[in-house]
N, C-alpha and C positions, 0 to 999 in steps of 0.2 A: 593422565589428560593434557599435559603441555605438549607432549610429542603429537598425540591426535589432533591438537589445534594448530600446531606448525605444520602438519602433514596437510590439514583441510586449507590452511592459507595458501600453501604452494600449489595445491591442486587447483585453487581458484583462478590462478595465472592464466591457463589456456582457455578458461571459460571467458573470463574478461576479454582476451585476444579475439576469440570467436565472436563476442558480442560487438566489439569494436568493428570487427570486419564487416559482419551483417549489416549493422547499422550504416557504417560509412556508404556502402554500396547501395542499400536499399534507399537512402534518402536521394541519391544521385538518381535514382531511377524514377523518381517522382516527376510528373509534368509540372512546367512552370520554369519560369527564368528568374533567377534571384535579383539580377540586375535589373530587370524589368519591374519587378516587383517593389523594388526599393526607389527606382527613378521614375518609374510610371511608362506607361504604353507610348506616350508622346514624346519621350526623351530622344534626343539624337543618338543615331547610331555611333557615333564617335565616343560621347559619354558613357553609352553602354559598354563598349569594349573596354575602354579605362576602367570601368569600375571591376568588370570581369576579370581584368589583368591583376587589380589591385587586391581583390579577394582570392586569385590563385584558380579562378574558375577556368582559365583557358588552358592549364596544364592538361596532360592525359591523365585520367583517373588513377593509374597504377603510380605516377609520380605524385600525385596529391595524396593519396594513401601513405606513400612512405614517409612525405613530409609531415603528415597528421601524428604518424606513430612517433617519428623523431621528436616531435614538439611535445608530445604526451610524456616520453621518456626524459625530457627536461624538465617537466612539470608544469608546462604550458599547454592549458587546456583550449586555448585559441580564443578570439575575439568575435564577440556577436556580429553577424553580418547586418544586423537591423539597427542597434543603436551604438555600435563601435566601443562597446564595454567589455571586458573580460567575462566571459562566460560564467566563470565562478563567481564574480562578483554578482551577476544578475541572479544567479541561483541562492547565494547568501541573502540577497535582498528579500527572496521569494520564501525563504525556508521557514520561517518562524511560525506563519498561519497553519502550514502543511503539517508541521510537527505537532502543533497543538490539536489538529484536527484528526491526526492519526492516533496520537496518545488516547484522546478521548474516544475515539471510536472502538479501540482495542478494549479499553476500560468497559465501556457500554457491552460490546460483544461478550466477554469473559464475565462480567459480574452478573448480567441477565440471562446470558445463553447457558452458562453450566447449571445454575440453580434449576432452572426451567426444565433442562435435560434431567437431572437427577428426580426432580418432581414428578416428571412423566413416565420416568422408568420406574419409579417406586410405586405409582398410581397406575400401572399399566392396563389398559383395556377400561379403565374408569372414564367417565363423563369428562373429568379434568383432564385426562390424558388425551382423549380426543379433541378437546377444546384446545389444548396448547399446541398439539400437532397441525391441527387446522390453522391457527394463527401463524405457526411457522411455515407452513406451504405458501400462506398468502404474502407472507414477509419474503419469501424466496421469490416469488412470482413478480414483486413489484419492482419496476425499474428505479434505480437510484435517482434519476432526473425527476420522475414523478412525484416519489415521496418527499424530494427537496422542494418541489413548487408547492405541494401542498402544504408543507410545514411554514414555508416563506410567507403564503397567503394567509393562512389561518391563525398561526401562532405568532407570525410577525406582523403582517397587515392588518387582519380583521380584528384581533384580540389586543396586540400590541404588547405582548408578553417579553419577547425578546427581539433583539435586531435581526432584519432579515437580508440585510446587504452590507456590502464593504468589511472591512478590518481595520483596526488601529492597533499599532505595535505596542508591546508591552511597555517600551521606554516612554511612550506618550501617554498611556491611559493608565498603566499598571495591569499586572496578571489577572486580577479579577474581573476587570472589565474587557481585556482581551477575550478572555475565555467566554464571556456572553456573546461576542460575536460569532464564536465557532460552535456554540452549543446545537443550533438548528442544523449546520451541515454535519456535525459530528453524528447527531441521532440518525439523520436520513442515510448517512454513509454506513452507520453501524447496524442499522435494523435488519439489513440482509444477513450480516454475519451473526446476530443474534439467532436469526431462526435456523442458520446452517449449523452453528456450534451446538444449539439445542439438540436437534435432530440427531447429530453425531454423538453428542453425550448420552443422550437416550439409548443408541443403538450399542454404544459400548459399554454402559452400565447394565444393559439386559444381559449382554454376554458374560459378564462378570458374576451378576446375581444369580446365575445359573450354574456357577462352579461349585465343586465338592466342599472348598475352603470354606465358602461364605455359609453352605449348609452346616458345616462343623462348627462354624463360630457361633451361629445361632443356637445350635443344639448345646454347646457348652453354657449358654445362658448370658450371652453379651448383650448389652443394649443396643437396640436397632441403631441407633445414632452410631454407636462405635463401629457396628457391623459396616454400614454405609460409608462413613467417613474415613476411617483409619483403615480398612480392608478394602472394600469395593471401589471407592472412588481413586484412592492412590494407585490401584493396579489399572484402572480404566484411563487414566489421565495421559499415559504415554501416547496413544493413538489422537487423543483429544488435542494434545500440545501439538501434534504434527498438523492437524488440521487447522489449528490457530495459526500456525507459521504461514501455511498456504494462502489461509484467508487474507494474511497481511498483504501478500502481493495482490489480491482483487481489490483490497483496500487502496492501495496506492494507485491501481488503475482507475478507480471510482473516485478518486480525488479529483482528477482532471475533470469530471463531469460537474461534480458537485460545487467545485469552486468557481466553475463558469456560472452556474446557476446562481449562486449567491453573490457574484460579482466579488471574488476574493482574490486577490493577486499573489496567489501561491505557487508552489511548484507545478500543480496540475494545470492551472491556467496558463503558466509561462510555457509549458510544454506544448499545450493547444496553440497559443498564439505563435509560438516559434514554428510548429508544423506549417500552419496556414502561411506564414511568411518564407517559408523555405529556408530558414535560418539553420542552415546545415550545422554548423559549429556549436549552436546553442542545443540543438536537439540531440546531438550525440553525446555532448557533455551531460544533458539529463538523464538519458538512458544509461550512461555509464554510471552515474552516482545511484540511480535505482538498482542497477545489478549489484553494486557494492553493497547497498542494504539489503537485498535480498539475500546475498550471501552469507552477510553476518547473521541475518535472521535465522538461516538455516543452520549456521554453525552453534547458535545459541540453543536453539530446538533439540539438537544433537545432543549438546552438554547437559541440557534439562533432562533428558532421559536418565541419565545416570542419577541425578538427583531424586527423581521418582521411582526408580528401580535400580538398586545397587547391583542387581545380577547382570545388568546391560555391559558388555564389553565393548569399549570404544577402541578400534584397531584403526 
């Protein structure tokens, strides 16, 4: 397993290089002038030119790219063009609420989605199955921003159950209070994943429940609970784990929307604001961090295959 892990880490290097290359040149293709966005349209041309030179934007694109790669290799991720702070410091300051939202969203997705899928598969073609799958289709159809706005209005504003705006760090108000500020965005973000995981779990469970070894286990007189959880679910979990891993990528994308809706200064909102400001270095750093996280998630998912199915060979 160690050999496989090292092999995957080494294979991630060219992937990261491709991500850096594409991100760098795509950002430069966006319309708009960073210097104008920072100083304003009425700024003197001389000041604009000085700022472009300071930011290194007057160099040819290949030269800018080589300089950027050299800085990355030295561990220098760059300085934000907007607030002149190191981009990694901005990311670190925005990371806490995003991590909490992601963790809660994933927990909600898994804890609710997998049992719903199992129940729907066991009660196949029943009224309960139709009801659960109808709710799942409804959940997949709802945009994240709409469910966020509805939760913010009804649960936060109208009923006053939970806060619907802002976020206060754990260091200031404690873990439990900080979690209260991210419950609504986490539910809004996780709702689609619950529906997706439920439908996928139902599909894989139905495939497994039709196999011969399940019929044999039932013929031997094993309790239905043992058949479902020790035999069927264990073998159905490998594709479900893959689906959960891919869902994490969509959750990271949805965080950009949901943090903007709830006014939370997390990674998603930082990415959105940086893109609007044409803050090249900041956006490049955020995308690189997201790519690293996604590579780690894929690696963990592959390693979990071995846990749920010892027959899997990791090469």
